[in-house]
Legacy VTK file of the C-alpha trace (Angstrom):
# vtk DataFile Version 3.0
C-alpha trace
ASCII
DATASET POLYDATA
POINTS 242 float
0.204 -0.107 -0.443
1.232 3.069 -0.751
0.553 5.209 2.589
3.535 2.726 4.142
6.718 2.462 2.466
7.559 -1.736 2.433
8.422 -3.131 5.760
12.300 -4.022 6.227
12.587 -6.123 8.935
11.778 -5.845 13.207
8.021 -6.237 15.053
8.426 -1.650 14.410
7.472 -1.655 10.998
4.450 -3.366 11.335
3.248 -0.517 14.254
4.771 1.852 11.903
2.651 0.509 8.836
-0.781 0.177 11.167
-0.245 3.747 11.842
0.082 5.080 8.866
-3.161 2.566 8.657
-4.827 3.708 11.342
-4.110 7.419 9.781
-6.079 7.005 6.941
-9.053 4.616 8.336
-9.581 8.121 11.080
-9.419 10.650 8.526
-11.712 8.200 5.862
-14.194 7.412 8.385
-14.539 10.593 10.385
-14.653 12.792 6.775
-17.675 9.572 5.662
-19.310 10.422 9.033
-19.064 14.042 8.421
-19.476 15.129 5.125
-21.466 11.960 4.024
-23.519 11.476 7.089
-24.092 14.740 8.693
-23.600 16.470 5.349
-26.027 14.198 3.517
-28.819 14.523 6.323
-28.683 18.066 6.120
-28.881 18.244 2.763
-31.963 16.163 2.506
-33.745 18.315 5.727
-32.798 21.462 3.087
-34.306 19.702 0.149
-37.296 18.847 2.547
-37.760 22.739 2.977
-37.610 24.129 -0.473
-40.098 21.200 -1.827
-44.124 21.255 -1.283
-45.166 20.194 2.102
-47.093 17.466 0.761
-44.337 15.235 0.172
-43.924 15.036 3.636
-44.154 11.551 4.873
-43.383 10.298 1.936
-40.950 7.238 1.425
-37.431 8.509 -0.504
-35.751 5.776 -2.772
-33.590 4.633 0.496
-36.792 4.676 3.198
-35.635 7.438 4.604
-39.153 9.092 5.377
-39.159 13.021 4.056
-39.679 15.604 7.266
-38.883 12.639 9.845
-35.339 11.907 11.706
-35.675 8.620 12.293
-33.874 5.483 12.950
-32.747 5.508 9.683
-30.544 8.749 10.670
-28.623 6.144 12.024
-28.315 3.668 9.479
-27.399 6.985 6.799
-24.383 8.184 9.197
-23.588 4.611 10.192
-22.610 3.023 6.097
-21.430 6.803 5.419
-19.031 6.099 8.275
-18.255 2.793 6.588
-17.594 4.163 3.179
-15.563 6.765 4.145
-13.355 4.296 5.788
-12.769 2.272 3.396
-12.256 5.445 0.464
-9.496 6.052 3.239
-7.840 2.741 2.780
-8.664 2.761 -1.677
-6.759 6.233 -1.179
-3.533 5.162 0.555
-3.352 2.228 -1.954
-3.566 4.390 -5.293
-2.094 7.967 -4.136
1.249 7.316 -5.223
0.729 7.268 -8.646
-0.256 10.925 -8.930
1.720 14.580 -7.532
1.528 15.520 -3.760
0.209 18.367 -4.882
-2.623 17.681 -7.326
-4.474 13.855 -5.237
-7.039 16.229 -3.676
-8.002 18.065 -6.802
-8.050 14.349 -8.276
-9.778 12.598 -5.221
-12.821 15.506 -5.504
-12.987 14.857 -9.584
-12.589 10.762 -9.230
-15.352 10.619 -6.322
-17.329 13.290 -7.107
-18.330 11.554 -10.366
-17.985 8.414 -10.321
-19.933 8.676 -6.565
-22.664 10.898 -7.686
-23.519 9.146 -11.215
-24.166 6.353 -8.839
-26.833 9.034 -6.235
-28.340 11.140 -8.823
-30.932 8.951 -10.762
-33.874 9.696 -12.812
-36.190 6.664 -11.369
-37.600 6.785 -8.093
-39.026 9.680 -6.372
-35.964 12.153 -5.269
-35.140 13.859 -8.141
-38.203 13.292 -9.209
-40.101 15.407 -7.075
-38.098 16.747 -4.592
-37.469 20.243 -5.318
-35.306 22.926 -6.992
-34.171 19.210 -9.136
-30.787 21.431 -9.720
-30.657 21.640 -6.172
-30.516 18.280 -5.727
-28.358 17.392 -8.335
-25.548 19.935 -7.188
-25.851 18.781 -3.129
-25.500 15.109 -4.255
-22.380 16.088 -6.630
-20.895 18.328 -4.285
-21.224 15.720 -1.301
-18.672 12.928 -2.460
-16.660 15.492 -4.552
-15.596 17.284 -1.385
-15.136 13.794 0.523
-13.034 13.067 -1.460
-10.505 16.480 -1.577
-11.206 17.009 2.244
-10.337 13.219 2.850
-7.143 13.814 0.353
-6.298 16.341 2.439
-6.586 15.032 5.330
-4.444 11.904 4.980
-2.277 13.686 3.013
-1.594 16.282 6.510
-1.223 12.811 8.931
1.031 11.136 6.782
3.651 13.567 6.164
3.756 14.366 10.003
4.664 11.068 11.170
6.608 9.991 14.027
7.183 7.883 16.533
5.455 7.963 19.453
6.232 7.271 22.976
4.123 4.424 23.426
4.770 2.325 20.472
1.059 0.076 21.504
-1.463 2.727 20.416
-0.338 1.977 17.213
-2.344 -1.088 17.708
-5.182 0.495 18.736
-7.081 0.625 15.257
-7.377 -2.951 15.522
-9.173 -3.695 17.857
-11.753 -0.630 16.768
-11.794 -2.613 13.480
-12.819 -5.720 15.162
-15.430 -3.874 17.252
-16.928 -3.709 13.443
-17.960 -7.874 13.306
-17.484 -9.895 10.998
-15.653 -7.567 8.462
-13.498 -5.626 10.533
-12.225 -9.171 11.264
-11.678 -9.502 7.473
-10.120 -6.237 7.916
-7.576 -6.931 10.200
-6.610 -10.266 8.460
-6.156 -8.467 5.001
-4.137 -6.093 6.856
-1.847 -7.671 8.905
-1.669 -10.085 5.040
-0.422 -7.104 3.575
1.942 -6.428 5.581
3.425 -9.384 5.946
3.544 -10.180 1.854
5.146 -6.319 1.965
7.510 -7.520 4.371
8.658 -10.571 2.716
8.320 -9.375 -0.786
9.809 -5.459 0.091
10.047 -5.482 -4.171
6.502 -5.659 -4.705
6.155 -1.250 -2.768
8.394 -0.849 -6.023
6.252 -2.659 -8.403
3.237 -0.735 -7.073
4.290 2.588 -7.603
6.596 1.765 -10.873
6.092 4.261 -13.844
4.067 0.942 -16.189
1.670 0.533 -12.915
1.292 3.696 -12.221
-0.042 4.576 -15.862
-1.779 1.844 -16.174
-3.825 2.578 -13.162
-4.189 6.473 -13.729
-5.762 4.742 -16.783
-7.672 2.857 -15.340
-9.187 5.822 -13.009
-10.000 7.958 -16.266
-11.803 5.089 -17.602
-13.961 4.960 -14.647
-14.152 8.125 -14.241
-15.140 9.294 -17.737
-18.177 6.026 -17.475
-19.216 7.957 -14.571
-19.247 11.193 -15.385
-21.614 10.349 -19.119
-23.666 8.550 -16.903
-24.440 11.513 -14.473
-24.359 14.141 -17.788
-27.451 11.842 -19.037
-28.837 11.656 -16.109
-28.747 15.503 -15.432
-30.083 15.907 -18.732
-32.656 13.540 -18.611
-34.098 15.583 -14.958
-33.699 18.294 -15.786
-35.696 18.792 -19.248
LINES 1 243
242 0 1 2 3 4 5 6 7 8 9 10 11 12 13 14 15 16 17 18 19 20 21 22 23 24 25 26 27 28 29 30 31 32 33 34 35 36 37 38 39 40 41 42 43 44 45 46 47 48 49 50 51 52 53 54 55 56 57 58 59 60 61 62 63 64 65 66 67 68 69 70 71 72 73 74 75 76 77 78 79 80 81 82 83 84 85 86 87 88 89 90 91 92 93 94 95 96 97 98 99 100 101 102 103 104 105 106 107 108 109 110 111 112 113 114 115 116 117 118 119 120 121 122 123 124 125 126 127 128 129 130 131 132 133 134 135 136 137 138 139 140 141 142 143 144 145 146 147 148 149 150 151 152 153 154 155 156 157 158 159 160 161 162 163 164 165 166 167 168 169 170 171 172 173 174 175 176 177 178 179 180 181 182 183 184 185 186 187 188 189 190 191 192 193 194 195 196 197 198 199 200 201 202 203 204 205 206 207 208 209 210 211 212 213 214 215 216 217 218 219 220 221 222 223 224 225 226 227 228 229 230 231 232 233 234 235 236 237 238 239 240 241
């Protein structure tokens, strides 16, 4: 993973690996919670105010009740936190393919267009009945875009300030938090430890992953995925605003 250099030979390398991943995971999860969860809920409340009162009590495409704060909000916060954490780990894996100065912009564009295309749909009630339509579209493209930018900036800032803690055991705390996530958390811990073990046994893999050929292949794949998202988003926006 590009967030950490290849481990060398001692157990302190595992601690450094976990510290870096802990920073990435926390930044991704916290950004997902605040921007995706809280920001998403505020966006829905704003659209409730700007839309017709007749929509009060209507179920949205994601089974939220318009105008009502319920247990579904807790689910929204949980899922956006999880997705934010996953996004942070993916970002850490590919960040080395791009120059440091453009990483936040690239993260914002990629996440904004791909996730925005998934959120903005022409079916259901969310973008058909909530008004104004342009505001609904703008909000649900802006939320993932902002997540990408802020998450990238947060991760880069924290990784740049890497320091050796006075208590090495602190590096293992993210594992405890992951384990609290149930089966997925356990699987994630196993995957992270396996990743460290592979990088420790074959240090050259880190060099290959960040090599120019692999970096260019990765950039091209991300560009294709982003372009596909952009085309889908443009089509849906065109249909909704006719």
